[in-house]
C-alpha positions as CSV (number, residue, x, y, z in Angstrom):
1,M,12.7,32.5,-43.8
2,K,11.0,34.7,-40.8
3,T,7.4,34.1,-42.9
4,R,8.3,30.3,-43.0
5,L,9.0,30.1,-39.3
6,I,5.7,31.7,-38.5
7,S,3.9,29.3,-40.5
8,I,5.2,26.4,-39.1
9,A,4.6,27.6,-35.5
10,V,1.2,28.3,-36.7
11,L,0.7,25.0,-37.9
12,S,2.2,23.6,-34.8
13,C,-0.3,25.3,-32.6
14,L,-3.3,24.2,-34.8
15,S,-2.0,20.6,-34.7
16,A,-1.9,20.8,-31.0
17,A,-5.1,22.2,-30.7
18,S,-6.5,19.6,-33.1
19,Q,-5.4,17.0,-30.6
20,A,-6.7,18.3,-27.3
21,A,-9.6,16.6,-25.8
22,T,-12.4,17.6,-23.5
23,L,-12.8,15.2,-20.4
24,K,-15.9,15.3,-18.2
25,I,-15.4,14.5,-14.2
26,S,-18.0,13.8,-11.9
27,C,-16.9,15.3,-8.4
28,G,-18.7,15.7,-5.1
29,A,-19.6,18.7,-3.4
30,V,-19.6,18.3,0.3
31,G,-17.5,20.9,2.2
32,Q,-14.8,22.1,-0.2
33,E,-14.8,19.0,-2.4
34,L,-16.0,20.9,-5.6
35,E,-13.6,23.8,-5.3
36,L,-10.7,21.5,-4.7
37,C,-11.6,19.3,-7.8
38,K,-11.9,22.3,-10.1
39,Q,-8.3,23.5,-8.9
40,A,-6.7,20.4,-9.3
41,V,-8.3,19.8,-12.8
42,A,-7.4,23.1,-13.7
43,Q,-3.7,22.4,-12.9
44,W,-3.9,19.2,-14.9
45,S,-5.4,21.0,-18.0
46,K,-2.5,23.5,-17.8
47,K,0.1,20.6,-17.9
48,T,-1.6,18.9,-20.5
49,G,-3.3,21.2,-22.8
50,N,-6.6,19.2,-22.5
51,E,-9.9,20.9,-21.2
52,V,-11.9,19.2,-18.4
53,Q,-15.3,19.8,-17.5
54,V,-16.6,19.5,-13.9
55,V,-20.1,17.9,-13.7
56,A,-22.0,18.5,-10.6
57,T,-23.8,15.6,-9.1
58,P,-26.0,15.2,-5.9
59,N,-24.5,15.2,-2.6
60,D,-26.7,12.4,-1.3
61,S,-24.7,9.4,-1.9
62,N,-27.7,7.2,-2.7
63,E,-29.1,9.7,-5.4
64,R,-25.5,10.2,-7.1
65,L,-25.3,6.2,-7.1
66,A,-28.7,6.0,-8.7
67,L,-27.5,8.7,-11.5
68,Y,-24.2,7.0,-12.0
69,Q,-26.2,3.6,-12.5
70,Q,-28.5,5.2,-15.2
71,I,-25.7,6.9,-17.0
72,L,-23.3,4.1,-17.0
73,G,-26.3,1.3,-17.8
74,S,-27.3,3.1,-20.8
75,G,-23.3,2.9,-22.1
76,S,-23.3,6.7,-22.1
77,D,-19.8,8.3,-22.7
78,K,-21.4,11.5,-20.9
79,I,-19.0,11.2,-18.1
80,D,-15.2,10.1,-18.4
81,V,-14.1,10.0,-15.0
82,F,-16.5,9.2,-11.9
83,Q,-16.0,10.0,-8.1
84,I,-17.3,6.7,-6.5
85,D,-17.7,5.9,-2.9
86,V,-15.6,3.1,-1.4
87,V,-18.7,0.8,-1.3
88,W,-19.4,0.9,-5.0
89,P,-16.8,-0.8,-6.7
90,G,-18.5,-4.2,-6.6
91,I,-21.7,-2.5,-7.8
92,L,-20.1,-0.8,-10.8
93,A,-17.1,-2.8,-11.8
94,S,-18.8,-4.2,-15.0
95,H,-19.1,-0.7,-16.3
96,L,-15.5,0.6,-15.2
97,A,-12.2,0.3,-16.9
98,D,-9.2,-1.7,-15.6
99,L,-6.6,0.8,-14.6
100,K,-3.8,-1.8,-13.4
101,P,-2.3,-1.9,-16.9
102,L,-2.1,1.9,-17.0
103,A,-1.0,2.7,-13.3
104,A,2.5,1.1,-13.8
105,G,2.5,0.1,-10.3
106,V,1.7,3.6,-8.8
107,E,-1.2,1.8,-7.1
108,K,1.4,0.3,-4.5
109,Q,1.9,3.7,-2.9
110,H,-1.7,3.6,-1.5
111,F,-3.0,1.6,1.4
112,A,-3.3,-2.0,0.4
113,G,-6.6,-2.5,1.9
114,I,-8.0,0.2,0.1
115,V,-6.5,-1.2,-3.3
116,S,-7.9,-4.5,-2.5
117,N,-11.2,-3.0,-2.1
118,N,-10.9,-1.5,-5.3
119,T,-10.1,-4.6,-7.2
120,V,-12.7,-6.6,-8.4
121,A,-12.2,-10.0,-10.1
122,G,-8.5,-8.9,-10.6
123,R,-9.1,-5.7,-12.2
124,L,-8.3,-2.3,-10.5
125,V,-11.6,-0.2,-11.2
126,A,-10.6,2.6,-9.3
127,M,-7.9,4.6,-7.8
128,P,-8.1,5.6,-4.1
129,W,-8.6,9.5,-3.8
130,F,-8.9,10.0,-0.1
131,T,-10.0,7.8,2.9
132,D,-12.3,8.6,5.7
133,A,-13.3,7.5,9.1
134,G,-15.8,8.6,11.4
135,L,-14.7,11.1,14.1
136,L,-15.8,12.7,17.5
137,Y,-15.3,16.8,17.4
138,Y,-15.8,18.3,20.6
139,R,-15.8,21.6,22.2
140,K,-12.5,22.0,23.9
141,D,-13.4,25.3,25.7
142,L,-16.7,23.9,27.1
143,L,-15.2,20.6,28.5
144,A,-12.6,22.8,30.3
145,K,-15.2,25.3,31.6
146,Y,-17.2,22.6,33.1
147,R,-14.2,20.3,34.2
148,L,-15.3,17.5,32.2
149,P,-12.7,14.8,30.3
150,V,-13.1,13.9,26.9
151,P,-15.9,11.0,27.0
152,D,-14.5,7.6,26.6
153,T,-17.8,5.9,26.2
154,W,-21.2,6.7,24.6
155,E,-22.8,6.7,28.2
156,A,-20.0,9.1,29.4
157,L,-20.9,11.5,26.3
158,A,-24.5,11.3,27.1
159,V,-23.9,12.6,30.5
160,A,-21.3,15.2,29.5
161,A,-23.4,16.2,26.6
162,R,-26.3,16.8,29.0
163,K,-24.9,18.6,31.6
164,I,-23.0,21.1,29.3
165,Q,-26.2,21.6,27.1
166,D,-28.6,22.3,30.1
167,A,-25.9,24.6,31.6
168,E,-25.4,26.5,28.4
169,R,-29.0,27.0,28.0
170,A,-29.7,28.4,31.4
171,A,-26.9,30.9,30.6
172,G,-28.7,32.1,27.6
173,N,-28.1,29.9,24.5
174,D,-31.5,28.1,24.1
175,K,-30.1,26.6,20.5
176,M,-27.3,24.6,22.4
177,W,-27.6,20.7,21.8
178,G,-25.3,18.2,23.3
179,Y,-24.6,16.0,20.2
180,V,-25.4,16.0,16.6
181,W,-24.7,13.6,14.0
182,Q,-26.3,12.0,10.9
183,G,-29.7,10.5,11.1
184,R,-31.3,10.9,7.9
185,A,-32.5,7.5,6.0
186,Y,-29.4,7.4,3.7
187,E,-26.0,6.0,3.6
188,G,-24.6,8.2,6.1
189,L,-27.0,6.8,8.7
190,S,-25.8,3.5,7.9
191,C,-22.1,4.5,8.4
192,D,-23.2,5.9,12.0
193,A,-25.2,3.0,12.9
194,L,-22.4,0.6,12.2
195,E,-20.1,2.3,14.3
196,W,-22.6,2.0,17.3
197,V,-23.3,-1.6,16.6
198,V,-19.5,-2.3,16.1
199,S,-18.6,-0.4,19.3
200,Y,-20.9,-2.4,21.3
201,K,-19.6,-5.8,19.9
202,G,-22.9,-6.4,17.8
203,G,-21.2,-7.7,14.6
204,T,-21.0,-6.2,11.3
205,I,-24.5,-6.7,9.6
206,L,-23.3,-9.7,7.7
207,D,-20.8,-12.0,8.5
208,A,-17.5,-11.2,6.2
209,A,-16.8,-14.8,5.5
210,T,-20.2,-16.2,4.9
211,G,-22.7,-13.3,4.2
212,K,-24.8,-14.6,7.1
213,P,-26.6,-11.8,8.7
214,T,-25.5,-11.2,12.2
215,I,-27.6,-7.9,13.1
216,N,-30.1,-9.6,15.4
217,N,-28.3,-9.9,18.5
218,P,-28.7,-8.2,22.0
219,Q,-25.7,-6.2,21.9
220,A,-27.0,-4.7,18.4
221,V,-30.3,-4.1,20.2
222,K,-28.6,-2.2,23.0
223,A,-26.5,-0.1,20.5
224,L,-29.7,1.2,18.5
225,T,-31.6,1.6,21.8
226,T,-28.9,3.6,23.3
227,A,-28.9,5.8,20.0
228,A,-32.5,6.4,19.9
229,G,-32.4,7.6,23.6
230,W,-30.4,10.7,22.4
231,V,-33.0,11.9,20.1
232,G,-35.2,14.6,21.8
233,T,-32.8,14.7,24.7
234,I,-29.3,15.7,24.0
235,T,-29.9,15.4,20.1
236,P,-32.6,17.5,18.2
237,K,-35.4,15.7,16.6
238,A,-34.3,17.6,13.4
239,V,-31.4,15.0,13.3
240,L,-33.7,12.6,11.7
241,N,-33.1,14.8,8.4
242,Y,-29.6,15.6,9.1
243,G,-26.8,14.8,6.7
244,E,-23.1,15.7,7.1
245,E,-23.6,19.3,6.3
246,E,-26.5,19.8,8.5
247,A,-24.6,18.4,11.4
248,R,-21.7,20.7,10.8
249,G,-24.0,23.6,10.5
250,V,-25.2,23.4,13.9
251,F,-21.6,22.4,15.3
252,Q,-19.9,25.1,13.6
253,A,-22.6,27.8,14.8
254,G,-21.4,27.2,18.2
255,N,-24.8,25.2,18.8
256,A,-23.3,21.6,19.9
257,V,-21.0,20.4,22.3
258,F,-20.2,17.2,20.3
259,M,-20.5,16.2,16.6
260,R,-19.7,12.9,14.6
261,N,-18.5,13.7,11.2
262,W,-15.8,12.8,8.8
263,P,-12.3,14.6,8.6
264,Y,-13.1,17.2,5.9
265,A,-15.3,19.3,8.6
266,W,-12.1,20.1,10.6
267,S,-10.5,22.6,8.0
268,L,-14.0,24.2,7.7
269,T,-14.3,24.6,11.7
270,Q,-11.0,26.4,11.6
271,K,-11.8,29.1,8.9
272,T,-12.0,32.8,10.2
273,D,-15.6,33.1,10.0
274,S,-16.4,29.7,12.1
275,A,-17.8,30.4,15.6
276,V,-15.8,27.8,16.8
277,K,-12.4,28.4,15.6
278,D,-9.6,27.3,17.7
279,K,-12.2,25.6,20.1
280,V,-12.3,22.3,18.7
281,G,-10.7,19.0,19.4
282,V,-11.0,15.5,17.4
283,V,-10.7,12.2,18.7
284,A,-11.8,8.5,18.0
285,L,-15.4,7.7,18.7
286,P,-16.3,6.5,22.2
287,K,-16.5,2.9,23.1
288,G,-19.9,1.0,23.8
289,G,-19.6,0.8,27.4
290,A,-16.8,-0.1,29.6
291,D,-16.5,-3.4,27.7
292,G,-16.8,-2.2,24.2
293,R,-14.6,-0.9,21.6
294,R,-13.8,2.0,19.4
295,A,-15.3,1.8,15.8
296,A,-15.0,3.9,13.0
297,T,-16.9,3.3,9.8
298,L,-14.4,3.3,6.6
299,G,-15.2,6.0,4.2
300,G,-13.5,7.6,1.4
301,W,-13.8,8.2,-2.4
302,Q,-12.1,6.6,-5.4
303,L,-11.6,7.8,-9.0
304,A,-12.8,5.3,-11.8
305,V,-12.7,5.6,-15.6
306,S,-15.7,4.7,-17.7
307,R,-15.7,1.9,-19.8
308,Y,-17.6,3.7,-22.4
309,T,-15.3,7.0,-22.7
310,K,-13.7,7.6,-26.1
311,N,-10.4,8.7,-24.4
312,Q,-9.5,6.1,-21.9
313,K,-5.9,6.3,-21.6
314,L,-6.3,10.4,-21.4
315,A,-8.9,9.8,-18.5
316,A,-6.6,7.2,-16.5
317,D,-4.0,10.2,-16.9
318,L,-6.0,12.5,-15.3
319,V,-7.1,9.9,-12.4
320,L,-3.4,9.2,-12.0
321,Y,-2.8,12.9,-11.5
322,L,-5.4,13.6,-9.2
323,T,-4.8,10.9,-6.8
324,S,-0.9,11.5,-6.8
325,S,0.9,12.5,-3.6
326,E,1.1,16.2,-5.0
327,V,-2.3,16.7,-5.2
328,Q,-3.4,14.6,-2.2
329,K,-1.0,16.8,-0.2
330,Q,-2.9,19.9,-1.5
331,R,-6.2,18.4,-0.7
332,A,-5.1,17.5,3.1
333,L,-3.5,21.1,3.6
334,N,-6.4,23.0,2.1
335,G,-9.3,20.6,3.0
336,S,-8.3,18.1,5.6
337,Y,-9.0,15.4,3.1
338,N,-7.3,12.2,4.5
339,P,-4.3,10.8,2.1
340,T,-4.5,7.2,0.9
341,I,-0.7,7.4,0.5
342,S,1.1,6.3,4.0
343,A,4.0,8.5,3.2
344,L,2.1,11.7,3.4
345,Y,1.1,10.7,7.2
346,R,4.8,11.8,7.9
347,D,4.8,14.8,6.2
348,P,5.2,17.8,8.6
349,D,3.3,20.3,6.8
350,I,0.2,18.0,6.6
351,L,0.6,17.1,10.3
352,K,0.8,21.0,11.3
353,A,-2.4,21.7,9.4
354,N,-4.2,18.6,10.7
355,P,-2.6,17.5,14.0
356,F,-5.1,14.7,14.5
357,F,-3.9,12.8,11.3
358,G,-0.8,11.4,13.1
359,E,-2.8,10.8,16.6
360,L,-5.6,8.9,14.9
361,Y,-3.4,7.2,12.3
362,N,-4.5,3.7,13.3
363,T,-8.1,4.9,13.4
364,F,-7.9,5.7,9.7
365,T,-5.9,2.3,9.0
366,S,-8.3,-0.1,10.9
367,A,-11.6,1.5,10.3
368,V,-14.4,-1.0,10.0
369,G,-15.7,-1.6,6.6
370,R,-19.4,-1.7,5.5
371,P,-20.5,-5.4,4.1
372,S,-20.1,-4.4,0.5
373,S,-17.6,-7.0,-0.6
374,V,-19.4,-9.6,0.7
375,S,-22.9,-8.5,-0.4
376,R,-21.3,-7.0,-3.7
377,N,-23.9,-5.5,-6.2
378,R,-26.7,-6.4,-3.4
379,Y,-24.9,-3.8,-1.0
380,N,-27.3,-1.1,-1.7
381,Q,-30.3,-3.0,-0.9
382,V,-28.6,-4.4,2.4
383,S,-27.8,-0.8,3.4
384,N,-31.0,0.5,2.5
385,Q,-32.7,-2.0,4.8
386,F,-30.1,-1.3,7.7
387,W,-30.8,2.5,7.6
388,N,-34.5,2.2,7.3
389,A,-34.6,-0.2,10.1
390,T,-32.5,2.1,12.3
391,H,-34.4,5.0,11.1
392,D,-37.5,3.6,12.4
393,V,-36.0,3.0,15.9
394,L,-34.6,6.4,16.2
395,A,-37.9,8.0,15.1
396,G,-39.9,5.8,17.8
397,K,-41.7,3.7,15.2
398,S,-40.3,0.6,16.3
399,D,-38.3,-0.8,19.2
400,A,-34.9,-2.0,18.4
401,A,-35.5,-5.8,19.0
402,S,-38.3,-5.8,16.6
403,A,-36.5,-3.8,14.1
404,L,-33.7,-6.0,13.9
405,A,-35.7,-9.3,13.9
406,R,-37.6,-7.9,10.7
407,L,-34.2,-6.8,9.5
408,D,-32.7,-10.4,9.8
409,A,-35.4,-12.1,8.0
410,T,-35.1,-9.5,5.0
411,L,-31.5,-9.7,4.7
412,K,-32.0,-13.6,4.7
413,R,-34.0,-13.0,1.5
414,I,-31.8,-10.4,-0.3
415,A,-28.3,-11.4,0.8
416,P,-28.4,-15.0,1.3
417,P,-25.2,-16.8,2.6
418,K,-22.4,-17.9,0.0
């Protein structure tokens, strides 16, 4: 009898092992993304008995999109679950599975705007994982030292940045800069530049209703001209090659007064090895002049299931677990990644770890979307033209008026009105 029971147990284990599957997921690696992704998929693996391999992909969003398009365009099942940018659902929709029948209504817990963004032709092609909005990081200690308020406008930021930068250099820190941000010719620059343009009430590149280009206007010219004036004065010329991590590296080393970045940078500035631990404040980005408005570009990432996976239901189960309240709370506590589930913004543990989550809730929920919905599969071309035009202005290769006139003509060709 004992031998028979052992045999049954062995057969049961062999059967379970034979049913186990191996999935592959692509996760980002900016900040703590990769580490937190690996932790969460390990938890799911332990719960389900299935293996998950985390596939490293480029940090640069343009390079990552190109890789995804190559893999999905070939109908490959090389990756089952993709981490996709908030502006990619329309570009990749035809290659992604509809998660709506599998989600069983759980998507209603997430911000409706992001769910709508991820729904293409009635199909829910991705689940919200974390949301983002551009924020202003500043040195609390340095503003207090020089008795300066947190700047309300870009003009006030430039004045404060220059004053503190020059004084700190005179005191011995010749590496100090006033303001660092993302200036490389890539998607991150489109995010920064959109914030400048919207803050000066210069439109949103394309009209949301008609798709008609709106970028060629005096306020947009003023916005880019203002930003170009920072380069070489309060911002290092090397910013023309900065992404998120390069900007964070300068700020976290104690060599910048202000920084534009996403929420993920907060937890890293507070680590024990950070030169600015307990010296950092976070607020909404400044207005474009006294008559301007605050503007933060909507960012964030989603999880999508490939149409070509051999394990669609299992891959969807992994996605639903990773985007659940439980995992989003872990990510908020350990990496300051903004949840997409509104109830978590009332969680006392999350608010203690990330005080600005509650204070800037409206900033996150009213962030400005890039024109991906209206331009659909042409968005990458639109953004590419926008960031290149902006980069030319920042690098001094063109004045803003000429660059935006050329951009307007190009956009009329590649993104004609509806």
